[in-house]
N, C-alpha and C positions, 0 to 999 in steps of 0.2 A: 795955595792950590787954585787952579783956574776953574772957571765954571765948566769948561769943557771936560776937565778931568772928572769932576763930580758927576757929570752926566754919564760918562762911560762907566763909572763904578756902579751907578744906579742901574744902568742897563744890565751890567754883569750880574748884579744881585738878583734882578728879576728873572734872568735866565736860570740862575741856580734854583730859585723857588719853583719855576716851571718844571725843571728837570726832576726836582724832588717830588712834585705833585704827580708827575708822570710815572715815576717809580712806584709811588704808593698805589696809583691806579692800576699798575701792572701787577702788584702783589695781591689784590683783593680776590681774584678767582681762586687762589690756593685755599683760603679758608672755606669758600663755598664748596669746593670739591671735597674737603674733609668732612663737611657737614653732610653732604650727600652720601658719602661712604659709611657714615655712622648710622644712618637709618637702617640699612640692611643688617648691620651688626645687631641693632636692637631687635629686629625681627628674629634673628637667630637665637637671641637670648630667650625669647618667649617660647621657642619650640619645646624645650624640656617641660614647661608647665603643661603643655597639651598631653604629655605622656603620663602624667600623674594618675588619671582614671584607669590606665592599664594595670597599675599596681594593685588597685582595689579588688578586682576579680581574682587575682592571684592569691590574695590573702583570704578570700572567701572560700576557695576550693577545699582546704583542710576541713572546714566546718561541715561542708556537704558530705565529705568522706566519713567523718565521725557520725553524722546522722544516719548513714547507711549501715555502718558497722554495729551500732547499738541494737537495732532490731535483730541482727544476725545472732548476737550473743544471747538474747532472751529466749528464742525458741530452743537453743541448744540446752540451756539450763532447765527450762520448764519440763521437757520430757523426762530428764534425769530425775527430777523430784517426783513426777507422777509414777515413774517406774519403781522408785524406792517405796512409794506408798502402796503400789499394787502388790509388791512382794511381801509386805507385812503379813504375817500369818493371821488367818481368821481366828475367831474365838475358838480356842482349843481346850485342852485339859480334859478331865474326866466328866462323863455324863452318865447318869443312871436312868434306865428305862424300866418301868414296872409293867407287868402284864395286866392288860385290861380284860378281866374275865367276861364282861358282857359282849366282847367282840372276839373272843378266843375259843376255839373248839379243839379238843384232843380226841382222836378216834383210833380204834384198832380195826384192822381188817384181816379176816382169815377166810380160808376156803372151807366150806362144809359140803360133804357128800351126803345127801338125804337118801334113806333107804325106802323100801316099799311101804313100810308101816308109817312113814312120816305123814302121809296124806290123812290117814285116819286119826292119828294122835295129835299132829301139829297143824294140819291143814296145809301142808307144804308138799307139793308134788316131788316125786323122786327125781334126783339129778343133782348136779353141782350148783352150788349157790355161794355167792360172796356175802359173808356176814360182816356187818359193821356195827360197832358200839361206840357211843359218844358221851362226852361230858364237857361241861364248861366250868367245872369246879377246879380251877387252876390258880396257882399262886406262884409268884416268883419275880425276879428282876435280873437284868444284866447291866453291867457297867463297862463302858467303852472309853478308850483314850483317843482323843481326836487331835493330838499334837502332830502326828505324821500325815503322810499323803493319803493313807487309808486307815480307818479306825482299827484299833488294836483291842483285843479282849483283855479286860482286867478281871472280871468275875461274872459268873452267870450260874444261877441255880433255880430250879423249878420243881414244884410239887403238884401232883395230880391226885385227887381223891377218886381212886378207882372203884370205891364202893358205890359211886353214883353213876357208873357206866350203864347205859341203857341201849338196847337194840330193839328189833321189831318183835322179839319173843320174850315175854316175861318169865317163862319157865327157864329159858337159857340164862337170863340175867340172874335169876335166883341160884342156879347151879354154879355160875361163875363166882358169885359172892360166897357161897357156902362151901364149895368143894374145890374148884379149880384154882382160882386166884386166892381163895380164902381171904377175901377182902374184909370179912368181918374181923379177922385177926390182924391183917396187914392192910389197913385201909388206904394207904398212900403208896404211890410210886414216885421216885424222885430222879432228877437228872442234874448232874453238875458238869458244866463245860470246863474243859481243860485248855483247849486251843482252837483257833480258827485256822483252817488250812485252805491253801489255794485262793486266798483273797486277791483281788486285783491290785496292781501296783499303785493305782491312783483311783480316787473315787470322787464323783461329782454328785452332790445332793440332788435327789429326785430321780436318779437313774437306778434301774433294777440291776442287781448283781447276784451272781451265783457263787457259792463257796461251800465249804464243809465245816461243821463244828464237831470236834471230837470231845468225848467226855465219858462219864460213868453213869450208867443207868442202874438203879436199885429197885428190885421188885421182890417182895416177900423176903426182905433182908438179904437178898443175894445181889451182888454188884458185878456187872459185866461192862467191858468197854464197848461203846457203840459210836458210830459216826452218822450224823444227820446231814443229809443233803439239803441245803438252804437256798431259797431264793427270797431276797428281801429288798425293801426300799426304805430309805430314810427321807422323810418329808418334814422339815422343821422339827417339831417335838414328838414326832410319831415314827415308829418303826413298825412296818407290817410285812408279812410274808408267809411262806409255807415251808415247813421242815418235815422231812420224812426219813425214816430209818427202817431197817428190816433185821429180824433176828429169829432164832428158834425159841419158842416158848419153853421147850424142854431145858434150855440153858439156864433158866431161872427156876428149875425144879418143878415145872408145871407139866404134867402129862397131858397131851392133846385130848380134849374131851371126846367121848364117844358113847353112844347108846345103841345096843344091838338092835338091828332092824329099823332104827330111827335115823341116826346121823353119825358121821365121823368127821372130826375137825382136823385139818392139816396142821403140821407143826410150824410152818412158816407164818410169821406174824409181821404185819406192817403197821407201824405207828405213824400217824399223820397229825401234824399240829398246824392249824391255821391260826396265826397269832397277830395280835396288835399290842404294842407296848408304848406307853406314854412317858415322856421325860418327867422326872421328879424335880 
């Protein structure tokens, strides 16, 4: 092979190398373009990470709702418990109250017509006069049941020593003891209650109430039904009030007293009891 031939081959080889280098140089921008497009992709990948804090408030919302609901349940339950406690009955059952003689007075009232001779004999001017006799010699007790809205009568009985009745005239008192009531023979009168009538449907302690007490009154061993009009108040362990009734003394076998030219007593009789009774 001649020198010229080698020279041509060498030149051809160099051309091939140059062409290859040119081709490589032309292919380099393609990877650079891929690298540039990858960067925005990476930015897009980071976007979901920024949304993570949005999920935390969503998870916290049920906790706030629960905190609001819990106080709502407590007020609903508490009034129910208080109401059930308020409806529990107060201390009931039976209670007995005994008459306090030191603060109790039993009296009778009758009308007397004094004649012309009364002024000389009795020192009383002629005319109509209301006579009152009193005693505090009283014994007795009443038992009430407090289980209902208003107290119910269980038992009640009272005894009065009528031999101790005194008025403004000693002569009258003596005649009552010896002749009219015969209290020397029948020294006591008694009353036994049988029922309470027209009591209020409900009662609040400390309030004054009016009602009737029916029962049997015994005088000189003669028993008659009577009804007392009662106004009374219960304060703690004390019952106080006033009870009154009216009857004809002749219904108990007592003739209305009279003395010619002196006085005449009416048949209508009023019994008044101002009482205080203490719980036992």
